[in-house]
N, C-alpha and C positions, 0 to 999 in steps of 0.2 A: 345595034341598039343596046342601051344599057340593060334593059329588061332581058334581052336574049343572052347577053353576057352573063347576067346573074343566073339564068336558067342553066346554061352550059356548065358554068363553074361549080354550081352547087349540087347538081343532080348526082354527080359521081360520089360526092362526099356525104350526101344527105343521110343514107342508111347508117353508115358508120357513125356519123355524128349524133344521130338521134339515139343510137344505142348508148353511146358514151354520155349523152345528155341525161338519159333516163336514170343512169347510175348516179350522176351528179345530183339530179333533182331529188332522188330518194334520200340523200344525205342532207339536203337543205331543209331548214325549218323556217318558220316565220321569223326572219332575223332583221329585216330592214326596219329602220326607225324613221317614221315620218312625223314631223312636227310641223303643224300649220300655225300660222299666226298672222296677225295683221300688221303690216309695216307702217311706219310713220307716213302720213300722207305726203306725197310728192307735190311739187309745184304743178298746178294744173296748167294745161295749155290755155293760153290767153290770147285773145285777139284785141290788140290795143289800137285805139285810134287817136291820132294827134290832131288837135284843132288849132289852127293858127289864125289869129286875128290881126290883120294889118290895119294899123291906124293911119288914116290918110292925112296928108299934110293939109294945112289950112288953105293953101292955094288950090288944092285939088277939089275942095268943096265949091269953089267958084266956077268950075267948069260948066259948060252947057249941059243941060239935063238930057240932051240927046243921047249921050253915051250911056247914061243909066237906062234910058228907054231901050237902047239897042241891046243891052245886056239882058233886060227883062223879057225881050222878045224871043229869047232862046232858052226857055225853061226845059225843053227836051234834052239839052246837053247835060244839065244838072241831074235830070232824072236818070239818064243813061249811066252817068258816073255813079249815082247811088245804087242802081241795080248791079253794077259790076262789083261794088263793094260788098253788097249782100251776098252775091254769088260766091265771092272768094271766102267770105266768112263762114258760109254754110258748108264748106268742104275742107275742114282742117285736116281730115285724114289723108289728103293728098300730100301733105308734108311729111307724113310718117312712112319711113321705109326701113327695111332690114339693112343691117350693116353689111359691107362687103365681106367682112370676116365670117359672118354668119352664113351668107350665101356660099362662100367658098367651103365652109365646113360641110354643108350638105352635098356639094358636088364632089367632095373628096372621099365619100364613103365607098369602101371597097366591098365586093361581094363576100369575101372571106370573113370580114369582121361583122357583116350583117348576119351571116350564118350563125355566128356565136350568140346572137340575140334571139334565136329561134328556140324558145323554151317557155314553159308555163310555171307560174308560181302562185302561191296563195298566202296571204298575210292576215293576221288578226289586227283589228282596229282597237287600240287600247286607250283608256282614259289616263289622265295624269296619276290617278290613284291606283292604277293597275287593273281596273275592271275592263271586261271585254264589251266593247260597244257594237262590234259588227265584224265583217270580214271583207277583205279586198282580194280580188283575183285578176290576173292578166295572163293572156296567152298570145304567142306570136307564132304564125305558121306561114309556110310558103304555099301559094295557091296561084290560080289564074283568074283573070277577069277579062272578058272579051278576047279570049285566046292569048292574052299577053300575061307573062309571069309577073307576079307582084307579091306583096306581103299583106296578110290580113292580121289585124290586131283586134282582140276582143277583151274588154275590161269590164268588170262588174264590182260594185260595192253595195253593201246593204247593211243596215243597222237601225238604230233608233236614237232620236234626239228628244229628250224630255218625254219619253214614252210614246212618241209618234214614229212609226216605221217610215224609213226613207231609203232611197237608193238611187244609183246611177248606173247606166249601161252605155258603153261606147263600142261601136264596131266601125273600123276604118280599113279601107283598102289603100295601100301606099305603094309608090314606086320604090326602086332601089335607092333613090336619093331623097326619100321621104316626102315626095310630092303627093298630095292628097288627091286620089281619084274619086273617092266617094266616102262619106262618113255619116253615120246615124248616131245621134246623141239623145238619150232619154233620161229625165230626172223626175222623181216623184216624191211626194210627202203625203202620208195618209193621216188625216185629221179625224176627229170624232164625228163631225157632221158631213164632211165631204173630203174629196181627194184633190190635190193640186198636182198637175203634171205639165212638164215642159218638154217639148220635143223639137228637134231641128234635124234637117237633112240637107247635106250639101253634095253636089255632084258636078264634075266637069262636063260641059256641053258646049260645043262650038266655040272653043277657046274662051269660054266664060265659066266662072264658078257661080252656080245658081244655088242660093240658100233659101230654104223654106223653114219657117219657125212658127210654132203656135203654143199658146198657153191655155190650159183648160182647168176650170174650177168646177168640180162635179161633172155634170152632163153638159155644161155650157162652155163653149169655146169663147173665151173673153178677149183673146188677142191673137191676131194672125198677121205675119209679115212675110214678104218675099222680096229679096234683093239679089242683085248679081253684080259681079266685078269682073273686069277683064283679067285674064291670067297674067297679063303683063305688069299689073300693079300689085300682084300677090307674090312676088319673088321673096322667098324667105318666110313663107307662111307656115306656122305650126298650129296644130289644133289639139284638142284634148287627147285624141288618139296618137297623133304623130309625136307629141311631146314626150310620151312615155317611152317610145322607142328611141327618141333622140337622147334622152337621159341615160338609157342603157349604153348607148354607144360612147357617150362622154365618160361614163364610169369605166368602161372597158379600156379606153385610152388613158384613163387616169390623168387627164389633162383637159382643162377648159381654156381655150384661147381667150385673149382679151377681146372686149367689145362684142360679146355674143348677144346682139340685139336682133330679135326676130319680130315679125308682125303677127298679130292675132286678129280675130273678129270677136269683139267683146259681146256682152249680153244684149247690147242695142244693135248688133250686127254692123258696127262701125269698125274701121281699121284702127287698131291701137298697137302697142308694143309690149313685148315680154323679153326679159333679159335672163341669162344664165351666167352664174359665176361659181367659182370653185371655193369650197369651204376647207378649213383645216382638217387634216386627217384626225380621226378619233377612234377610240377603242370602246367596244360595247360587250356586254355579257350575253352570250347565246348558249343556252343549255350548259351553264357552268363553265363555259369556255370563253376566253377573251379573244375577240377577233378585231382586226383593224378594218375600218370601213371608209369608203370614199364619199365625201359630202358634196352636194350641189345645192345652190340656192337659186330658186326661180321666183322672179318678181313679175307679177301680172298687172298690167295697167288697165284702167277703166275710166271712161269719160263720165260715168254717173256715180261712181263710188270711190272710196279710198283704194289705193293700190294694196294688193295682198302679197305676202311672201310665204313661200313654202321651202322647207328644208327637207331634203331627201338623202338617205344614206344607202350605199350599195356595197355588196361583198365584192371580192376580187373577180368573180365570174359574172358580175353584172346583175 
């Protein structure tokens, strides 16, 4: 099993690596530059219907009305066809899949390179004017879940927008090829009169991914959803948690293959797509030292809003 392979290969090097990692981490400062923006809207997925009107020939109008009566006597056939059309239109997510290149990237992850991603970091969230807006931290550790070795990722951000405190926390349990076993996501905004909180929890159960989500305003739960998907349709799924580790791996390889199209679950819990592509290398100033960083662009699709694009830059060590 890949999990057992990960455990055997990493256990011998864990102690030595963690010591070396702590020395590296002490020399690292908040050096990654994350610039978020909104990309130009992409073409939305559309379901088009073509209507064809056949004009009958004059001689066809002279036919016995019995044929028209025969056609009218079978309205259930038209109703059945209409229902099939509605059913197909109501499930556009079935047409969205991860690319083979993306799936192959996940299955190609080796335990040795995953070990290099096991470290913690903390970054400041800065405004364009240089002011500190908040802080972002992420840690990756080796652990066990249900007696099986896995990776746990914990990320947290907090700050303020227009004077309103806000933040996000993510905790994800991942396999060696970044398959999500379980993930908790929590987002909050504290307003003057009440708080807004969004929570979601996903977990694998009986070859299904079960997702529960609710939104609360003050003391009242205003929205609650529960959906599930067969794991067979979630090949190449990335989440808020797994995407962070995925980008570290891409940065360590310093190469992003073409056509890196993964699938996500958007805010409406529908299947959508996210893509990763490589940016040009650039140099930034870190504590009066010029360093070269590796850039990644991530575009996140949404059925209810414009697509958004994130630019992330990484040091040589990820």
